[in-house]
mmCIF file of the N, C-alpha and C atoms, coordinates in Angstrom:
data_MODEL
# 
_entry.id   MODEL 
# 
loop_
_atom_site.group_PDB 
_atom_site.id 
_atom_site.type_symbol 
_atom_site.label_atom_id 
_atom_site.label_alt_id 
_atom_site.label_comp_id 
_atom_site.label_asym_id 
_atom_site.label_entity_id 
_atom_site.label_seq_id 
_atom_site.pdbx_PDB_ins_code 
_atom_site.Cartn_x 
_atom_site.Cartn_y 
_atom_site.Cartn_z 
_atom_site.occupancy 
_atom_site.B_iso_or_equiv 
_atom_site.pdbx_formal_charge 
_atom_site.auth_seq_id 
_atom_site.auth_comp_id 
_atom_site.auth_asym_id 
_atom_site.auth_atom_id 
_atom_site.pdbx_PDB_model_num 
ATOM 1   N N  . MET A 1 1  ? 10.593 22.039 -99.236  1.00 0.00 ? 1  MET A N  1 
ATOM 2   C CA . MET A 1 1  ? 10.307 22.801 -100.143 1.00 0.00 ? 1  MET A CA 1 
ATOM 3   C C  . MET A 1 1  ? 11.763 23.606 -100.231 1.00 0.00 ? 1  MET A C  1 
ATOM 4   N N  . PRO A 1 2  ? 12.000 24.120 -101.518 1.00 0.00 ? 2  PRO A N  1 
ATOM 5   C CA . PRO A 1 2  ? 13.261 24.498 -101.934 1.00 0.00 ? 2  PRO A CA 1 
ATOM 6   C C  . PRO A 1 2  ? 13.120 26.091 -101.954 1.00 0.00 ? 2  PRO A C  1 
ATOM 7   N N  . ARG A 1 3  ? 14.726 26.615 -101.511 1.00 0.00 ? 3  ARG A N  1 
ATOM 8   C CA . ARG A 1 3  ? 14.621 28.043 -100.972 1.00 0.00 ? 3  ARG A CA 1 
ATOM 9   C C  . ARG A 1 3  ? 14.439 28.938 -102.156 1.00 0.00 ? 3  ARG A C  1 
ATOM 10  N N  . ASN A 1 4  ? 13.710 29.877 -102.029 1.00 0.00 ? 4  ASN A N  1 
ATOM 11  C CA . ASN A 1 4  ? 13.721 30.750 -103.127 1.00 0.00 ? 4  ASN A CA 1 
ATOM 12  C C  . ASN A 1 4  ? 14.499 32.191 -103.176 1.00 0.00 ? 4  ASN A C  1 
ATOM 13  N N  . TYR A 1 5  ? 15.637 31.726 -103.782 1.00 0.00 ? 5  TYR A N  1 
ATOM 14  C CA . TYR A 1 5  ? 17.159 32.517 -103.382 1.00 0.00 ? 5  TYR A CA 1 
ATOM 15  C C  . TYR A 1 5  ? 16.592 34.451 -103.723 1.00 0.00 ? 5  TYR A C  1 
ATOM 16  N N  . LYS A 1 6  ? 16.026 34.098 -104.560 1.00 0.00 ? 6  LYS A N  1 
ATOM 17  C CA . LYS A 1 6  ? 15.473 36.023 -105.368 1.00 0.00 ? 6  LYS A CA 1 
ATOM 18  C C  . LYS A 1 6  ? 14.557 36.687 -103.964 1.00 0.00 ? 6  LYS A C  1 
ATOM 19  N N  . GLN A 1 7  ? 14.018 35.977 -103.828 1.00 0.00 ? 7  GLN A N  1 
ATOM 20  C CA . GLN A 1 7  ? 12.971 36.590 -102.622 1.00 0.00 ? 7  GLN A CA 1 
ATOM 21  C C  . GLN A 1 7  ? 14.137 36.494 -101.679 1.00 0.00 ? 7  GLN A C  1 
ATOM 22  N N  . GLU A 1 8  ? 14.572 35.843 -100.958 1.00 0.00 ? 8  GLU A N  1 
ATOM 23  C CA . GLU A 1 8  ? 15.888 36.318 -99.843  1.00 0.00 ? 8  GLU A CA 1 
ATOM 24  C C  . GLU A 1 8  ? 16.441 36.996 -99.987  1.00 0.00 ? 8  GLU A C  1 
ATOM 25  N N  . TYR A 1 9  ? 17.147 37.293 -101.037 1.00 0.00 ? 9  TYR A N  1 
ATOM 26  C CA . TYR A 1 9  ? 17.745 38.297 -101.450 1.00 0.00 ? 9  TYR A CA 1 
ATOM 27  C C  . TYR A 1 9  ? 17.259 39.809 -101.529 1.00 0.00 ? 9  TYR A C  1 
ATOM 28  N N  . ASP A 1 10 ? 15.811 40.004 -102.126 1.00 0.00 ? 10 ASP A N  1 
ATOM 29  C CA . ASP A 1 10 ? 15.312 41.059 -102.051 1.00 0.00 ? 10 ASP A CA 1 
ATOM 30  C C  . ASP A 1 10 ? 14.681 41.668 -100.498 1.00 0.00 ? 10 ASP A C  1 
ATOM 31  N N  . ARG A 1 11 ? 14.656 40.674 -100.216 1.00 0.00 ? 11 ARG A N  1 
ATOM 32  C CA . ARG A 1 11 ? 13.808 40.876 -98.722  1.00 0.00 ? 11 ARG A CA 1 
ATOM 33  C C  . ARG A 1 11 ? 14.946 40.795 -97.723  1.00 0.00 ? 11 ARG A C  1 
ATOM 34  N N  . TYR A 1 12 ? 16.572 40.549 -97.932  1.00 0.00 ? 12 TYR A N  1 
ATOM 35  C CA . TYR A 1 12 ? 17.213 40.590 -96.602  1.00 0.00 ? 12 TYR A CA 1 
ATOM 36  C C  . TYR A 1 12 ? 18.621 40.659 -97.138  1.00 0.00 ? 12 TYR A C  1 
ATOM 37  N N  . GLN A 1 13 ? 19.107 39.999 -98.114  1.00 0.00 ? 13 GLN A N  1 
ATOM 38  C CA . GLN A 1 13 ? 20.431 40.213 -98.567  1.00 0.00 ? 13 GLN A CA 1 
ATOM 39  C C  . GLN A 1 13 ? 20.808 41.628 -99.274  1.00 0.00 ? 13 GLN A C  1 
ATOM 40  N N  . GLY A 1 14 ? 19.660 41.892 -99.957  1.00 0.00 ? 14 GLY A N  1 
ATOM 41  C CA . GLY A 1 14 ? 19.630 43.297 -100.921 1.00 0.00 ? 14 GLY A CA 1 
ATOM 42  C C  . GLY A 1 14 ? 19.194 44.795 -99.995  1.00 0.00 ? 14 GLY A C  1 
ATOM 43  N N  . THR A 1 15 ? 19.414 44.662 -98.791  1.00 0.00 ? 15 THR A N  1 
ATOM 44  C CA . THR A 1 15 ? 18.770 46.016 -98.136  1.00 0.00 ? 15 THR A CA 1 
ATOM 45  C C  . THR A 1 15 ? 20.518 46.572 -97.959  1.00 0.00 ? 15 THR A C  1 
ATOM 46  N N  . PRO A 1 16 ? 19.690 48.377 -98.000  1.00 0.00 ? 16 PRO A N  1 
ATOM 47  C CA . PRO A 1 16 ? 21.211 48.626 -97.700  1.00 0.00 ? 16 PRO A CA 1 
ATOM 48  C C  . PRO A 1 16 ? 21.958 48.437 -96.125  1.00 0.00 ? 16 PRO A C  1 
ATOM 49  N N  . GLU A 1 17 ? 21.334 47.707 -95.281  1.00 0.00 ? 17 GLU A N  1 
ATOM 50  C CA . GLU A 1 17 ? 22.133 47.412 -94.164  1.00 0.00 ? 17 GLU A CA 1 
ATOM 51  C C  . GLU A 1 17 ? 23.115 46.068 -94.355  1.00 0.00 ? 17 GLU A C  1 
ATOM 52  N N  . GLN A 1 18 ? 22.484 45.356 -94.752  1.00 0.00 ? 18 GLN A N  1 
ATOM 53  C CA . GLN A 1 18 ? 23.390 44.127 -95.208  1.00 0.00 ? 18 GLN A CA 1 
ATOM 54  C C  . GLN A 1 18 ? 24.427 44.200 -96.144  1.00 0.00 ? 18 GLN A C  1 
ATOM 55  N N  . ILE A 1 19 ? 23.808 45.310 -97.029  1.00 0.00 ? 19 ILE A N  1 
ATOM 56  C CA . ILE A 1 19 ? 25.003 45.276 -98.127  1.00 0.00 ? 19 ILE A CA 1 
ATOM 57  C C  . ILE A 1 19 ? 26.587 45.765 -97.325  1.00 0.00 ? 19 ILE A C  1 
ATOM 58  N N  . LYS A 1 20 ? 25.835 46.817 -96.435  1.00 0.00 ? 20 LYS A N  1 
ATOM 59  C CA . LYS A 1 20 ? 27.012 47.347 -95.956  1.00 0.00 ? 20 LYS A CA 1 
ATOM 60  C C  . LYS A 1 20 ? 27.944 46.578 -94.869  1.00 0.00 ? 20 LYS A C  1 
ATOM 61  N N  . ASN A 1 21 ? 27.060 45.557 -94.349  1.00 0.00 ? 21 ASN A N  1 
ATOM 62  C CA . ASN A 1 21 ? 27.835 44.568 -93.254  1.00 0.00 ? 21 ASN A CA 1 
ATOM 63  C C  . ASN A 1 21 ? 28.814 43.238 -94.097  1.00 0.00 ? 21 ASN A C  1 
ATOM 64  N N  . ARG A 1 22 ? 27.905 42.701 -95.342  1.00 0.00 ? 22 ARG A N  1 
ATOM 65  C CA . ARG A 1 22 ? 28.920 42.055 -96.557  1.00 0.00 ? 22 ARG A CA 1 
ATOM 66  C C  . ARG A 1 22 ? 29.795 43.337 -96.532  1.00 0.00 ? 22 ARG A C  1 
ATOM 67  N N  . ALA A 1 23 ? 30.151 44.418 -96.673  1.00 0.00 ? 23 ALA A N  1 
ATOM 68  C CA . ALA A 1 23 ? 31.469 45.116 -97.268  1.00 0.00 ? 23 ALA A CA 1 
ATOM 69  C C  . ALA A 1 23 ? 32.699 45.230 -96.105  1.00 0.00 ? 23 ALA A C  1 
ATOM 70  N N  . GLU A 1 24 ? 31.525 44.903 -94.670  1.00 0.00 ? 24 GLU A N  1 
ATOM 71  C CA . GLU A 1 24 ? 32.571 45.022 -93.859  1.00 0.00 ? 24 GLU A CA 1 
ATOM 72  C C  . GLU A 1 24 ? 33.443 43.864 -93.306  1.00 0.00 ? 24 GLU A C  1 
ATOM 73  N N  . ARG A 1 25 ? 32.201 42.591 -93.723  1.00 0.00 ? 25 ARG A N  1 
ATOM 74  C CA . ARG A 1 25 ? 33.306 41.183 -93.770  1.00 0.00 ? 25 ARG A CA 1 
ATOM 75  C C  . ARG A 1 25 ? 34.248 41.462 -94.823  1.00 0.00 ? 25 ARG A C  1 
ATOM 76  N N  . ASN A 1 26 ? 33.855 41.969 -95.780  1.00 0.00 ? 26 ASN A N  1 
ATOM 77  C CA . ASN A 1 26 ? 34.942 41.583 -96.839  1.00 0.00 ? 26 ASN A CA 1 
ATOM 78  C C  . ASN A 1 26 ? 36.352 42.391 -96.311  1.00 0.00 ? 26 ASN A C  1 
ATOM 79  N N  . ALA A 1 27 ? 35.883 43.274 -95.542  1.00 0.00 ? 27 ALA A N  1 
ATOM 80  C CA . ALA A 1 27 ? 37.411 44.354 -95.674  1.00 0.00 ? 27 ALA A CA 1 
ATOM 81  C C  . ALA A 1 27 ? 38.083 43.548 -94.636  1.00 0.00 ? 27 ALA A C  1 
ATOM 82  N N  . ALA A 1 28 ? 37.180 42.666 -93.743  1.00 0.00 ? 28 ALA A N  1 
ATOM 83  C CA . ALA A 1 28 ? 38.054 41.611 -92.878  1.00 0.00 ? 28 ALA A CA 1 
ATOM 84  C C  . ALA A 1 28 ? 38.435 40.773 -93.058  1.00 0.00 ? 28 ALA A C  1 
ATOM 85  N N  . ARG A 1 29 ? 38.104 40.112 -94.572  1.00 0.00 ? 29 ARG A N  1 
ATOM 86  C CA . ARG A 1 29 ? 38.949 39.142 -94.901  1.00 0.00 ? 29 ARG A CA 1 
ATOM 87  C C  . ARG A 1 29 ? 39.894 39.478 -95.760  1.00 0.00 ? 29 ARG A C  1 
ATOM 88  N N  . ARG A 1 30 ? 40.170 40.860 -96.578  1.00 0.00 ? 30 ARG A N  1 
ATOM 89  C CA . ARG A 1 30 ? 41.019 41.428 -96.867  1.00 0.00 ? 30 ARG A CA 1 
ATOM 90  C C  . ARG A 1 30 ? 42.561 41.675 -96.199  1.00 0.00 ? 30 ARG A C  1 
ATOM 91  N N  . GLU A 1 31 ? 42.020 42.505 -94.909  1.00 0.00 ? 31 GLU A N  1 
ATOM 92  C CA . GLU A 1 31 ? 42.875 42.581 -94.125  1.00 0.00 ? 31 GLU A CA 1 
ATOM 93  C C  . GLU A 1 31 ? 43.997 41.010 -93.688  1.00 0.00 ? 31 GLU A C  1 
ATOM 94  N N  . LEU A 1 32 ? 43.070 40.085 -93.363  1.00 0.00 ? 32 LEU A N  1 
ATOM 95  C CA . LEU A 1 32 ? 43.728 38.809 -93.144  1.00 0.00 ? 32 LEU A CA 1 
ATOM 96  C C  . LEU A 1 32 ? 44.651 38.487 -93.730  1.00 0.00 ? 32 LEU A C  1 
ATOM 97  N N  . MET A 1 33 ? 43.809 38.785 -95.209  1.00 0.00 ? 33 MET A N  1 
ATOM 98  C CA . MET A 1 33 ? 44.785 38.180 -96.624  1.00 0.00 ? 33 MET A CA 1 
ATOM 99  C C  . MET A 1 33 ? 45.813 38.741 -96.593  1.00 0.00 ? 33 MET A C  1 
ATOM 100 N N  . SER A 1 34 ? 45.784 40.409 -96.437  1.00 0.00 ? 34 SER A N  1 
ATOM 101 C CA . SER A 1 34 ? 47.354 40.999 -96.311  1.00 0.00 ? 34 SER A CA 1 
ATOM 102 C C  . SER A 1 34 ? 48.536 40.667 -95.536  1.00 0.00 ? 34 SER A C  1 
ATOM 103 N N  . LYS A 1 35 ? 48.054 40.300 -94.275  1.00 0.00 ? 35 LYS A N  1 
ATOM 104 C CA . LYS A 1 35 ? 48.638 39.679 -93.132  1.00 0.00 ? 35 LYS A CA 1 
ATOM 105 C C  . LYS A 1 35 ? 49.054 38.071 -93.261  1.00 0.00 ? 35 LYS A C  1 
ATOM 106 N N  . GLY A 1 36 ? 48.624 37.810 -94.647  1.00 0.00 ? 36 GLY A N  1 
ATOM 107 C CA . GLY A 1 36 ? 49.110 36.196 -94.882  1.00 0.00 ? 36 GLY A CA 1 
ATOM 108 C C  . GLY A 1 36 ? 48.538 35.266 -94.033  1.00 0.00 ? 36 GLY A C  1 
ATOM 109 N N  . VAL A 1 37 ? 47.059 35.518 -93.116  1.00 0.00 ? 37 VAL A N  1 
ATOM 110 C CA . VAL A 1 37 ? 46.606 34.867 -92.201  1.00 0.00 ? 37 VAL A CA 1 
ATOM 111 C C  . VAL A 1 37 ? 45.770 33.777 -93.184  1.00 0.00 ? 37 VAL A C  1 
ATOM 112 N N  . VAL A 1 38 ? 45.219 34.284 -93.949  1.00 0.00 ? 38 VAL A N  1 
ATOM 113 C CA . VAL A 1 38 ? 44.325 33.440 -94.972  1.00 0.00 ? 38 VAL A CA 1 
ATOM 114 C C  . VAL A 1 38 ? 44.287 33.787 -96.435  1.00 0.00 ? 38 VAL A C  1 
ATOM 115 N N  . LYS A 1 39 ? 43.946 32.632 -97.110  1.00 0.00 ? 39 LYS A N  1 
ATOM 116 C CA . LYS A 1 39 ? 44.084 33.174 -98.501  1.00 0.00 ? 39 LYS A CA 1 
ATOM 117 C C  . LYS A 1 39 ? 42.867 32.735 -99.426  1.00 0.00 ? 39 LYS A C  1 
ATOM 118 N N  . VAL A 1 40 ? 43.065 32.625 -100.108 1.00 0.00 ? 40 VAL A N  1 
ATOM 119 C CA . VAL A 1 40 ? 42.130 32.546 -101.568 1.00 0.00 ? 40 VAL A CA 1 
ATOM 120 C C  . VAL A 1 40 ? 41.815 31.352 -101.487 1.00 0.00 ? 40 VAL A C  1 
ATOM 121 N N  . GLY A 1 41 ? 40.295 30.382 -100.861 1.00 0.00 ? 41 GLY A N  1 
ATOM 122 C CA . GLY A 1 41 ? 40.270 29.090 -101.481 1.00 0.00 ? 41 GLY A CA 1 
ATOM 123 C C  . GLY A 1 41 ? 40.522 27.960 -100.220 1.00 0.00 ? 41 GLY A C  1 
ATOM 124 N N  . ASP A 1 42 ? 41.200 28.470 -99.262  1.00 0.00 ? 42 ASP A N  1 
ATOM 125 C CA . ASP A 1 42 ? 41.658 27.899 -98.199  1.00 0.00 ? 42 ASP A CA 1 
ATOM 126 C C  . ASP A 1 42 ? 40.671 27.226 -97.678  1.00 0.00 ? 42 ASP A C  1 
ATOM 127 N N  . GLY A 1 43 ? 39.926 27.186 -97.430  1.00 0.00 ? 43 GLY A N  1 
ATOM 128 C CA . GLY A 1 43 ? 38.573 27.224 -97.226  1.00 0.00 ? 43 GLY A CA 1 
ATOM 129 C C  . GLY A 1 43 ? 37.950 27.145 -95.365  1.00 0.00 ? 43 GLY A C  1 
ATOM 130 N N  . LYS A 1 44 ? 38.769 28.725 -95.379  1.00 0.00 ? 44 LYS A N  1 
ATOM 131 C CA . LYS A 1 44 ? 38.653 29.087 -93.922  1.00 0.00 ? 44 LYS A CA 1 
ATOM 132 C C  . LYS A 1 44 ? 37.571 30.658 -94.048  1.00 0.00 ? 44 LYS A C  1 
ATOM 133 N N  . ASP A 1 45 ? 37.152 30.748 -92.889  1.00 0.00 ? 45 ASP A N  1 
ATOM 134 C CA . ASP A 1 45 ? 36.054 31.690 -92.896  1.00 0.00 ? 45 ASP A CA 1 
ATOM 135 C C  . ASP A 1 45 ? 36.653 32.660 -91.861  1.00 0.00 ? 45 ASP A C  1 
ATOM 136 N N  . VAL A 1 46 ? 36.827 33.877 -92.442  1.00 0.00 ? 46 VAL A N  1 
ATOM 137 C CA . VAL A 1 46 ? 37.485 35.181 -91.362  1.00 0.00 ? 46 VAL A CA 1 
ATOM 138 C C  . VAL A 1 46 ? 35.717 35.402 -90.246  1.00 0.00 ? 46 VAL A C  1 
ATOM 139 N N  . ASP A 1 47 ? 36.001 34.938 -88.913  1.00 0.00 ? 47 ASP A N  1 
ATOM 140 C CA . ASP A 1 47 ? 34.661 34.859 -88.191  1.00 0.00 ? 47 ASP A CA 1 
ATOM 141 C C  . ASP A 1 47 ? 34.570 36.458 -86.937  1.00 0.00 ? 47 ASP A C  1 
ATOM 142 N N  . HIS A 1 48 ? 33.794 37.165 -87.048  1.00 0.00 ? 48 HIS A N  1 
ATOM 143 C CA . HIS A 1 48 ? 34.000 38.100 -86.023  1.00 0.00 ? 48 HIS A CA 1 
ATOM 144 C C  . HIS A 1 48 ? 33.596 37.485 -84.422  1.00 0.00 ? 48 HIS A C  1 
ATOM 145 N N  . LYS A 1 49 ? 34.231 37.805 -82.919  1.00 0.00 ? 49 LYS A N  1 
ATOM 146 C CA . LYS A 1 49 ? 34.017 37.112 -81.952  1.00 0.00 ? 49 LYS A CA 1 
ATOM 147 C C  . LYS A 1 49 ? 32.707 37.115 -81.860  1.00 0.00 ? 49 LYS A C  1 
ATOM 148 N N  . ARG A 1 50 ? 32.537 38.879 -82.086  1.00 0.00 ? 50 ARG A N  1 
ATOM 149 C CA . ARG A 1 50 ? 31.100 39.428 -81.486  1.00 0.00 ? 50 ARG A CA 1 
ATOM 150 C C  . ARG A 1 50 ? 30.834 40.207 -82.991  1.00 0.00 ? 50 ARG A C  1 
ATOM 151 N N  . PRO A 1 51 ? 29.584 39.401 -83.459  1.00 0.00 ? 51 PRO A N  1 
ATOM 152 C CA . PRO A 1 51 ? 28.944 39.905 -84.726  1.00 0.00 ? 51 PRO A CA 1 
ATOM 153 C C  . PRO A 1 51 ? 28.769 41.048 -84.951  1.00 0.00 ? 51 PRO A C  1 
ATOM 154 N N  . ILE A 1 52 ? 29.210 41.279 -86.099  1.00 0.00 ? 52 ILE A N  1 
ATOM 155 C CA . ILE A 1 52 ? 28.466 43.269 -86.912  1.00 0.00 ? 52 ILE A CA 1 
ATOM 156 C C  . ILE A 1 52 ? 27.404 43.010 -86.085  1.00 0.00 ? 52 ILE A C  1 
ATOM 157 N N  . SER A 1 53 ? 26.262 42.300 -86.754  1.00 0.00 ? 53 SER A N  1 
ATOM 158 C CA . SER A 1 53 ? 24.851 42.593 -86.256  1.00 0.00 ? 53 SER A CA 1 
ATOM 159 C C  . SER A 1 53 ? 24.709 42.545 -84.926  1.00 0.00 ? 53 SER A C  1 
ATOM 160 N N  . LYS A 1 54 ? 25.619 42.296 -84.318  1.00 0.00 ? 54 LYS A N  1 
ATOM 161 C CA . LYS A 1 54 ? 25.504 42.454 -82.565  1.00 0.00 ? 54 LYS A CA 1 
ATOM 162 C C  . LYS A 1 54 ? 26.434 43.539 -81.999  1.00 0.00 ? 54 LYS A C  1 
ATOM 163 N N  . GLY A 1 55 ? 27.004 44.604 -82.874  1.00 0.00 ? 55 GLY A N  1 
ATOM 164 C CA . GLY A 1 55 ? 27.224 45.577 -82.656  1.00 0.00 ? 55 GLY A CA 1 
ATOM 165 C C  . GLY A 1 55 ? 29.328 45.469 -82.519  1.00 0.00 ? 55 GLY A C  1 
ATOM 166 N N  . GLY A 1 56 ? 29.881 44.498 -82.767  1.00 0.00 ? 56 GLY A N  1 
ATOM 167 C CA . GLY A 1 56 ? 31.025 43.948 -83.241  1.00 0.00 ? 56 GLY A CA 1 
ATOM 168 C C  . GLY A 1 56 ? 31.364 44.877 -84.486  1.00 0.00 ? 56 GLY A C  1 
ATOM 169 N N  . GLY A 1 57 ? 33.080 45.082 -84.441  1.00 0.00 ? 57 GLY A N  1 
ATOM 170 C CA . GLY A 1 57 ? 33.549 45.442 -85.493  1.00 0.00 ? 57 GLY A CA 1 
ATOM 171 C C  . GLY A 1 57 ? 34.554 44.726 -86.097  1.00 0.00 ? 57 GLY A C  1 
ATOM 172 N N  . ASN A 1 58 ? 35.738 45.202 -86.785  1.00 0.00 ? 58 ASN A N  1 
ATOM 173 C CA . ASN A 1 58 ? 36.817 44.846 -87.422  1.00 0.00 ? 58 ASN A CA 1 
ATOM 174 C C  . ASN A 1 58 ? 37.696 45.210 -87.165  1.00 0.00 ? 58 ASN A C  1 
ATOM 175 N N  . ALA A 1 59 ? 37.939 45.287 -85.614  1.00 0.00 ? 59 ALA A N  1 
ATOM 176 C CA . ALA A 1 59 ? 39.167 45.600 -84.805  1.00 0.00 ? 59 ALA A CA 1 
ATOM 177 C C  . ALA A 1 59 ? 39.965 43.993 -84.943  1.00 0.00 ? 59 ALA A C  1 
ATOM 178 N N  . SER A 1 60 ? 41.088 44.383 -85.202  1.00 0.00 ? 60 SER A N  1 
ATOM 179 C CA . SER A 1 60 ? 41.724 42.617 -85.208  1.00 0.00 ? 60 SER A CA 1 
ATOM 180 C C  . SER A 1 60 ? 41.608 42.046 -83.883  1.00 0.00 ? 60 SER A C  1 
ATOM 181 N N  . ASP A 1 61 ? 41.266 42.456 -82.917  1.00 0.00 ? 61 ASP A N  1 
ATOM 182 C CA . ASP A 1 61 ? 41.095 41.954 -81.578  1.00 0.00 ? 61 ASP A CA 1 
ATOM 183 C C  . ASP A 1 61 ? 39.556 40.719 -81.573  1.00 0.00 ? 61 ASP A C  1 
ATOM 184 N N  . ASN A 1 62 ? 38.843 41.401 -82.486  1.00 0.00 ? 62 ASN A N  1 
ATOM 185 C CA . ASN A 1 62 ? 37.257 41.054 -82.566  1.00 0.00 ? 62 ASN A CA 1 
ATOM 186 C C  . ASN A 1 62 ? 37.296 40.036 -84.001  1.00 0.00 ? 62 ASN A C  1 
ATOM 187 N N  . LEU A 1 63 ? 38.340 39.594 -84.301  1.00 0.00 ? 63 LEU A N  1 
ATOM 188 C CA . LEU A 1 63 ? 38.652 38.792 -85.664  1.00 0.00 ? 63 LEU A CA 1 
ATOM 189 C C  . LEU A 1 63 ? 39.277 37.312 -85.497  1.00 0.00 ? 63 LEU A C  1 
ATOM 190 N N  . ARG A 1 64 ? 38.768 36.639 -86.330  1.00 0.00 ? 64 ARG A N  1 
ATOM 191 C CA . ARG A 1 64 ? 39.619 35.280 -85.834  1.00 0.00 ? 64 ARG A CA 1 
ATOM 192 C C  . ARG A 1 64 ? 39.226 34.021 -87.043  1.00 0.00 ? 64 ARG A C  1 
ATOM 193 N N  . VAL A 1 65 ? 40.370 33.069 -87.259  1.00 0.00 ? 65 VAL A N  1 
ATOM 194 C CA . VAL A 1 65 ? 39.983 32.376 -88.560  1.00 0.00 ? 65 VAL A CA 1 
ATOM 195 C C  . VAL A 1 65 ? 39.328 30.831 -87.924  1.00 0.00 ? 65 VAL A C  1 
ATOM 196 N N  . LEU A 1 66 ? 38.499 30.599 -88.515  1.00 0.00 ? 66 LEU A N  1 
ATOM 197 C CA . LEU A 1 66 ? 37.626 29.264 -88.621  1.00 0.00 ? 66 LEU A CA 1 
ATOM 198 C C  . LEU A 1 66 ? 37.202 28.704 -89.890  1.00 0.00 ? 66 LEU A C  1 
ATOM 199 N N  . GLY A 1 67 ? 37.321 26.956 -89.660  1.00 0.00 ? 67 GLY A N  1 
ATOM 200 C CA . GLY A 1 67 ? 36.848 26.219 -91.064  1.00 0.00 ? 67 GLY A CA 1 
ATOM 201 C C  . GLY A 1 67 ? 35.572 26.750 -91.231  1.00 0.00 ? 67 GLY A C  1 
ATOM 202 N N  . LYS A 1 68 ? 34.904 26.640 -92.324  1.00 0.00 ? 68 LYS A N  1 
ATOM 203 C CA . LYS A 1 68 ? 33.552 27.277 -92.765  1.00 0.00 ? 68 LYS A CA 1 
ATOM 204 C C  . LYS A 1 68 ? 32.606 26.561 -92.239  1.00 0.00 ? 68 LYS A C  1 
ATOM 205 N N  . SER A 1 69 ? 32.844 24.940 -91.935  1.00 0.00 ? 69 SER A N  1 
ATOM 206 C CA . SER A 1 69 ? 31.875 24.469 -91.216  1.00 0.00 ? 69 SER A CA 1 
ATOM 207 C C  . SER A 1 69 ? 31.631 24.936 -89.725  1.00 0.00 ? 69 SER A C  1 
ATOM 208 N N  . ALA A 1 70 ? 32.119 25.229 -89.270  1.00 0.00 ? 70 ALA A N  1 
ATOM 209 C CA . ALA A 1 70 ? 32.530 25.770 -87.558  1.00 0.00 ? 70 ALA A CA 1 
ATOM 210 C C  . ALA A 1 70 ? 31.878 26.886 -87.709  1.00 0.00 ? 70 ALA A C  1 
ATOM 211 N N  . ASN A 1 71 ? 32.237 27.726 -88.436  1.00 0.00 ? 71 ASN A N  1 
ATOM 212 C CA . ASN A 1 71 ? 31.397 29.232 -88.900  1.00 0.00 ? 71 ASN A CA 1 
ATOM 213 C C  . ASN A 1 71 ? 30.471 29.251 -89.134  1.00 0.00 ? 71 ASN A C  1 
ATOM 214 N N  . ARG A 1 72 ? 29.920 28.671 -89.996  1.00 0.00 ? 72 ARG A N  1 
ATOM 215 C CA . ARG A 1 72 ? 28.406 28.606 -90.222  1.00 0.00 ? 72 ARG A CA 1 
ATOM 216 C C  . ARG A 1 72 ? 27.286 27.539 -89.534  1.00 0.00 ? 72 ARG A C  1 
ATOM 217 N N  . SER A 1 73 ? 28.122 26.961 -88.300  1.00 0.00 ? 73 SER A N  1 
ATOM 218 C CA . SER A 1 73 ? 27.083 26.115 -87.741  1.00 0.00 ? 73 SER A CA 1 
ATOM 219 C C  . SER A 1 73 ? 26.829 26.467 -86.639  1.00 0.00 ? 73 SER A C  1 
ATOM 220 N N  . PHE A 1 74 ? 25.811 27.916 -86.156  1.00 0.00 ? 74 PHE A N  1 
ATOM 221 C CA . PHE A 1 74 ? 25.453 28.377 -85.110  1.00 0.00 ? 74 PHE A CA 1 
ATOM 222 C C  . PHE A 1 74 ? 24.240 28.243 -84.806  1.00 0.00 ? 74 PHE A C  1 
ATOM 223 N N  . PRO A 1 75 ? 23.381 28.449 -83.489  1.00 0.00 ? 75 PRO A N  1 
ATOM 224 C CA . PRO A 1 75 ? 22.215 28.098 -83.114  1.00 0.00 ? 75 PRO A CA 1 
ATOM 225 C C  . PRO A 1 75 ? 21.313 28.848 -83.333  1.00 0.00 ? 75 PRO A C  1 
ATOM 226 N N  . ARG A 1 76 ? 19.819 29.062 -84.337  1.00 0.00 ? 76 ARG A N  1 
ATOM 227 C CA . ARG A 1 76 ? 19.245 29.632 -84.667  1.00 0.00 ? 76 ARG A CA 1 
ATOM 228 C C  . ARG A 1 76 ? 17.798 29.680 -84.244  1.00 0.00 ? 76 ARG A C  1 
ATOM 229 N N  . THR A 1 77 ? 17.135 30.564 -84.230  1.00 0.00 ? 77 THR A N  1 
ATOM 230 C CA . THR A 1 77 ? 15.798 30.885 -83.783  1.00 0.00 ? 77 THR A CA 1 
ATOM 231 C C  . THR A 1 77 ? 14.632 29.499 -84.665  1.00 0.00 ? 77 THR A C  1 
ATOM 232 N N  . LYS A 1 78 ? 13.568 29.699 -84.499  1.00 0.00 ? 78 LYS A N  1 
ATOM 233 C CA . LYS A 1 78 ? 12.597 29.211 -85.378  1.00 0.00 ? 78 LYS A CA 1 
ATOM 234 C C  . LYS A 1 78 ? 12.793 29.624 -86.576  1.00 0.00 ? 78 LYS A C  1 
ATOM 235 N N  . SER A 1 79 ? 12.809 30.806 -86.498  1.00 0.00 ? 79 SER A N  1 
ATOM 236 C CA . SER A 1 79 ? 12.452 31.585 -87.717  1.00 0.00 ? 79 SER A CA 1 
ATOM 237 C C  . SER A 1 79 ? 13.475 31.836 -88.847  1.00 0.00 ? 79 SER A C  1 
ATOM 238 N N  . GLY A 1 80 ? 14.802 31.452 -88.106  1.00 0.00 ? 80 GLY A N  1 
ATOM 239 C CA . GLY A 1 80 ? 16.262 31.463 -88.654  1.00 0.00 ? 80 GLY A CA 1 
ATOM 240 C C  . GLY A 1 80 ? 17.131 32.293 -88.362  1.00 0.00 ? 80 GLY A C  1 
ATOM 241 N N  . LYS A 1 81 ? 16.703 33.265 -87.481  1.00 0.00 ? 81 LYS A N  1 
ATOM 242 C CA . LYS A 1 81 ? 17.754 34.458 -87.411  1.00 0.00 ? 81 LYS A CA 1 
ATOM 243 C C  . LYS A 1 81 ? 18.674 33.850 -86.360  1.00 0.00 ? 81 LYS A C  1 
ATOM 244 N N  . MET A 1 82 ? 19.734 34.223 -86.495  1.00 0.00 ? 82 MET A N  1 
ATOM 245 C CA . MET A 1 82 ? 20.749 33.495 -85.155  1.00 0.00 ? 82 MET A CA 1 
ATOM 246 C C  . MET A 1 82 ? 20.618 34.210 -83.597  1.00 0.00 ? 82 MET A C  1 
ATOM 247 N N  . ARG A 1 83 ? 20.731 33.266 -82.558  1.00 0.00 ? 83 ARG A N  1 
ATOM 248 C CA . ARG A 1 83 ? 20.471 33.796 -81.756  1.00 0.00 ? 83 ARG A CA 1 
ATOM 249 C C  . ARG A 1 83 ? 21.681 34.467 -81.084  1.00 0.00 ? 83 ARG A C  1 
# 
């Protein structure tokens, strides 16, 4: 069954909490870009060791650079939420 991206956005990604989290993730990437650690189009993700959703922040000791496949492949529950 194909994903309904519009419905997914309306129910999850478009919520004020997720918009705030996305802004924090973007700020973390900008911070590491200014330090020269990552570049646009380099295939790397800025990872939060402790996720923002679990109380982590954008402090430099909570950030690391990972390949996209390593950062986006983590265990999920049956409902699709991160464990």
